[in-house]
N, C-alpha and C positions, 0 to 999 in steps of 0.2 A: 255683484248684486245678487237680486232674490231670484229663484226662477221664477215665478209670479208676473216677472217683469217680462221676460223673454216670450212665458207665454202668452203675453199680452200682444205684445209684438207680433207672434205669429197669427194670432187671431185678426189683428188688424190686416196685416199681408192678404191672410186666405177670405177674408170677406172683400174687404177693396178691389185687390189687384188677381187673386185668384192662387190656389196649390202653387200651378208651376211657375210663378214668380219667387214663391218664397222657397221652391226647391233650387233655381238661379241664383239666389243671396247664399243659399247656404253652401252651393258649388262656388259663389264669387271669393266668402272667406277662405274655404282650402285653398283655395288658388293663391290667395294675398299672403298667405301663410306659408305656403309651400316656395314663395318666392321671396319670401323675406329671409335672410339668413338670422338675422337677431329674433325671430319666432319662431325658428328651427325646436326649441327647446320646450315649446309650450305647443306644437300640433296635434298632440295627444289630445291637449285638454281643451283648445278651440278650434278644431275643425269640425264638430258639430254635423258628425252625421245624422241622418234625417231620424225623430223620435229621440236624440237625446240632446237636443239643442236648447227644449224648454222643459227641462222636467222642475216642477212646483217647488219641489222639497230639495233643490241639489243650491249650493253656493257657487256662482261666477266671480269671476274676477272683474273687475271695474273694465280692464282693458278687453276682455272678450264681448261685454255688452258695447261697448264704445266701437269694435271692430263691426260687431252687426249692426248696427246703426249706420256705420260708413258704408256698409256694403249694401243695405238699403238703398241709401240714397244714391250710390251709383248705378244699381240696377233699376232702380224706379226712374231714377233721371230726375233727380229735385234736389236741393240743397239740405244738409246733413240741417239746418237750423230748421227746416219745415218738416225734416221728419219729426224732429222731438215736438213741433207745432201740432200736428196731427195728433201723434203719441199721446200728448197730453188731455186732450178732447176725447180722444176714445178710450183712456185709462178711466175715469170716470163710468163712463157708459159700460164697459165691461164690469168695471168692479162691482157695480150696482144689478147687474145682470145675474150676476153670482153669488147674491144671497147678502151682499153686504149693506144694501142701501136702507135696511130700518137702522142700523147702527150709524151710519152716516148722517140719515136726518135726525137721529137723535141726539147728535153731538151739543150743537147751539141751537138757540133760536135765529142768531143771526151770522153772518158772514164772520166779524171780528172774532166771535166767541171761537169758530170753526177753526179759524187759522191759531189759534192759542190753544187748541186742545188737539191739534195735531201731533204734537210730541205725544202725548199719552197715548193715542190710538197705533201711532207706529211702536212704541214699546209693548204694547197690549201684543201687535199683530206678530212682532219680532220674538217676544221673549215667552209671550204664554201660548199664544194660539199654535206657531210653526215651530217653536221652541230654537232658534236660532242663535248667532252670535252675532249677528248684523251693529253697526252701527248706522242709525236712521238719521233723518236731516233734525236739524232743530230750527222751530219755529216762533218768531215772538212778533206780534201785531201793535202796531204805535199809530195810534189816531193822529189823522191830518185835519187840520183846519177846512181843508177843501176837497177830502178823499174821504172814501169810506173805509176761486180763481176763475178764471172764468167761464169752465164748463159746471163746477160746482155751485157758483153763486145761480147761474140760470137752472140748473135741473132743479137745486134743492129751496134757492131761495128766491127763486124768479127777478132773479137782479143780473143787468147787465152789468160788466165791469171791463176795463180796460186796463192792461197790465205793462207797465214797461220796466226795463233794468235801469235803477240810476245810480248803483255803485256795485261795483267787484273789485275783491280783494283778499289776499290771501293773508290769514290770521296763525300764529303761533300757539299752542296748546300745549303745555308741557312739551313733548317731543314730538308731538304731530303738529301738519300742516294744515289746515281746514281753510274750505273755502267761501266767502263770505259774501253773500249776493243780496242786494237790497234792492226791492220790487216796489214801484210808486202802483196802487189799486186805486184807480178811479171810477167814479159810476157814473155810468150813462146816465142823461137825464130821462129818457124815456120811462125808467124803471122807478121813477120817483116816488111813486104811490107806494110800491113795495117796502121802500127803503122808510116811508113814514109810518107805514104800520108796526115794521120792528123795532124801530125809533118809540113809537109809543107804546111799546109793550116794553122797552129797557127804561123810559120814563118811569112808567108806572113799578116797574118791579123793583127801580130804587127807591122810590118814594115810600113803599111800602117797606123796604128796609131802612132807612130812615127812621121810619115811624118806630118802628122794633126797636131799631138802636136806642134811641130817645127813653123808650119805656126802660130797656135795660143797664142805662146807663149808669142807675144807681146803686146797681149790685156790684159787688168786688167779691173775688176769691184770693185767698190768702195762696202764697208761692207755696208752701206745705201741700196746702190742699191739690193743687193745680202741678205740682209734679205726680203726686198719687194717682190722681185722672187720667195723666199723659205720661206714663212712666216711660216712653221713648223718645221724647221730645226734646229740644233742645235751643235756646235762645241767645242769641249774638248779637255785638253790638256793630259799628259802621267798619272796625277795624278788626272784625272778625274773633273778638275776645268771648269766650263763653260768660254769660250772666249767669243761668242755672239752665240744670237738665233733670230729666226725669228720675224717679228713683231706679229704674232699672241701669240706665246708662252712669248712673251715680256708681252701683253695686259692681259694675266691671271698671270703672275708671275710678278708683278712690282718691286720687293724687289731682283730680281737677280742683285749681284754684282759680275763684272768680275772677274775673278783669286780668289775668295770666296766660291760662288755657285757652288756645286758639283752637278755632275748628279743626283745621286740617292736623292737629295733633291729635284729634280722637277719629277722625271721621275721613273717609276715603270717597269723593264725589265721581259715582260712576255714569249718573245721567240725570241732564244731559253733559254731553261733553264740551262746559265752557271755564275758562278760569274760574276759579275759585276766589271771588272778589265781590261784594258789596253790591258793586253797580253792575256786575254779571248777572247776580242772583235777583237782583231787583229788574233789569230786564227780562229776563225767563219767570217770574216770580206766579205766571199761570201755568207753567209749565208743570209736568210730574217731576220730583226730587227723587233720585235713587243715593243712597249713601250705601258704603261697608265700614261697619265698625273696625277700627284696627286694633292691634294686640299689645302693642309697646308698653304704654301707658300703667295696663293693667297686671305687667309684670313686676312693676314696682309695689304692689301689693304689702300690708304689713305681712300678709299670711305666708308661711313657707311654701313654694312650689308642691313641695311633696305632700302637704295637705290638701292640695288643691285636687279635685276629682277630673277624671280623664272627661267625663260627661260636658264638665262645665268649659273644657276647655275646645273640645270640640264645637260646642255650640257656639264659642264668641268668636271663632275661626269662619264659622260659617254664616255670621249673622246678616242681612243685609235688610235694609229697612227703606220704606216709599211712604211718600207723603207730599206735601204742601208748605209753603211759605206763606208767611202773614205777618203784616207790618203791626208794630204795635208804638206805643208811647212817642205819638208825633213822628212817626217814620223815623225815631231814632234806633230802632232796635228789630231785630226780625227772628221769628217764632217758626221753629220747624215744627209740625204737627204730623206725625208718622200715622200710617195705615200700617201698621205692621200685620204680616200674615203667618202668626204661629202659635198653634197651640190653640186652632181654633177650629170648631167642627160647624157642622152644618144644622145642627140642632140649638148652637148657640145664637142664631139670629132666630128674629122674631120669622112668625108663620106668615104675617101680613107683608115682610118685608121684599119686595123686589128684587133685591138683593140675591136669596135663595135660586129665585129661577133664572136670574144672569149665569150665577155659578154653573148651573145644569145645564143652561142650553150652551157655553162655553165649553164643557166637555163632551157635552154631546157634537161640536163643532171639532174638538182635539181628536176624539173619535175618527170623526170622518178624515182628519187630515191623515191623522195613520193608518187609516187604510188604503188611501191615496196613495201614501207614502211606500206603502206595503205592495200597492200593485204597480207603482212604477220602478220597483225593484224587482218583482216578477216579471214585466216585460222586458227590464234590460238583460236579466238572465237569460228569457227566453231567446233573443236577438244574438246574445252571445253564443248560445247554444246554435242557432240556425246559422250563423256565420260560421262556426267552427265546423258544423255539418256540410255546408257549401264549400268549404276546402276540403274536406275530405273526398267529397263526389269529385270535383275537379281533379286531383290527383287521382283517383281511380279510373277516371277517364282516361288522364296524361297516359296511365301505368296501361290499360286496354289499349291505347292508338299504338304504343310502342310495340306491343305484344301480335298483332294482328293488320291488316289493311285497314284504312279510315270508312272504307262503306262498311265492313263485317264488324267494326266496333261501333259505328253509330246505330245499326241495327241492333244489336247486341243492348248497346245502352237504351234504347227505346224498349227494349222486351220482345223485339219482333224475331220469329224463327229465322235463321239463316240456312237459304238450300244451298245445297253442296254444289259446287261447281266444277267445270274442266277445263283445265290450260293444255293448250298443243303441246308446251316444252315448259319444264320446270327445271332448276337446279336446284338440290337437295345436300346437307353435307351433314352427316351424320357424326358425332363426337362421342369419344368413351375414353375413361381414363383406364388403359390396359392394368390388370393384377391391383386392382382399388385395393380389394381385398386382403391383397399381401401388404400394402402400405399401412395399411391402418392398423395390422397386428405389428409393426415394426417399429411404429413412429407413435410419438404422444397425440393426445387429441387436440393440444393447441398448434401443435406443427400440419395436423390434418386441416384444422381449419384455416389457417394461413394460405397452405397452397390450396385450398379450394377456392379462396377470398381473391387469390392473386390469378388464377386462373381464370375466372369468370371476370375479373376486372381487363384482362387482353382481349376474351372473347368478345365482350361487349363492346371494345373500342373499336376493335377490327367491324363486328357488326354496324356500328354507325359509320365508320368508313366506306363500305357499300351498302348504307341503305337495304339492309335484307331484313328480314325477320327473325326471331328467336324461338323456337317452341320449345318448351321443357316438359319431358315426358319423364314417366317412371319406365326403368329398363325393364324389360320380360327376357330374363335370364332362362 
């Protein structure tokens, strides 16, 4: 999970239960990992020392996050389900407090549109703002005859709702296993007025849209003109067979045959993580779709490979298109309209277009994210240096205590002056290596060093047995 999740957990505990409770939770996680033999290999990752458990720009394993939630429930004394329940309400509050409130309010005029837009929001945050490789959840909203998430509805749309889990199952997508959870969201009766106001706006909007459709229904566009206007689009039927593509895709894949070439032959679905089928696309048609162009078919171009420039090859390998799906021809075909982000400059956008402000705002937020990431990295390095300094200080104190009595060592460690003391009796042993100069002249340096090491080890062992102190001085000859 993303570090933002851990940070919001930390804020929730600190505000509601205090910092001491959060430290107990971190200690609980460390104890659980220490006692679990299976988790010993992950101890360095999941022990969560204070200050490293909620780095916003860091990726945490799901096991670490679940362990954190389990420790929270154990320390606070509530079930894990209640921890998630409390966290869900606090997450929206914390998100809106940290500068995302305007973006959340601008997603949609109603709750259904908000849920349908969550996919695009997750993609924007993960891949654009924080530039991570996380795989966010996929949402789609289906209207029920008697129904219309709780904190979002209350804070943004002033609507009280009740959420229930209707179905939970696991699905296989390629080689991955995904968790599929179906929620039923019902609206509380006392917020009916707010729902009516939203419904009236929706009805009026649909009326305007239908009038505009009637006016433009007599105007048609030729396929060739459409392919030039949308050079990166593609149209396919219910069997995922290609009907027509834009001129750019046609240039990259000259072997495309209408009614024979399939979508998966030229494209790889990156987002959302769903099976590539017409029914799945229909279910998520309000989501942002991201495709990566394959390169197999283009290798069969009539041009020899030696004539193709390296620039074209590199562009082809890196092309990723983003866009949306649209039903056409009585729901028999699906058209993918791209929103490609290549060879486009800020000056190409009209001055009155709010997209210019959005790009600049996003760049500003990305700069803030980069500054926060650098600050976290600097803080982490400082903590590592502080720990190393603390370790060296402990080693120095231990060495000092070995050379002199504890009372004298403690005074010196605190920087105090040690007064000379008198003792009625004392036993002192002076040691010396007789004719050491002659030994050095007759032996090699290697033999001399080995001799000294052996003598020191034997002498230190005797000193330890009799619990006395060894004082090293330079002999005055």
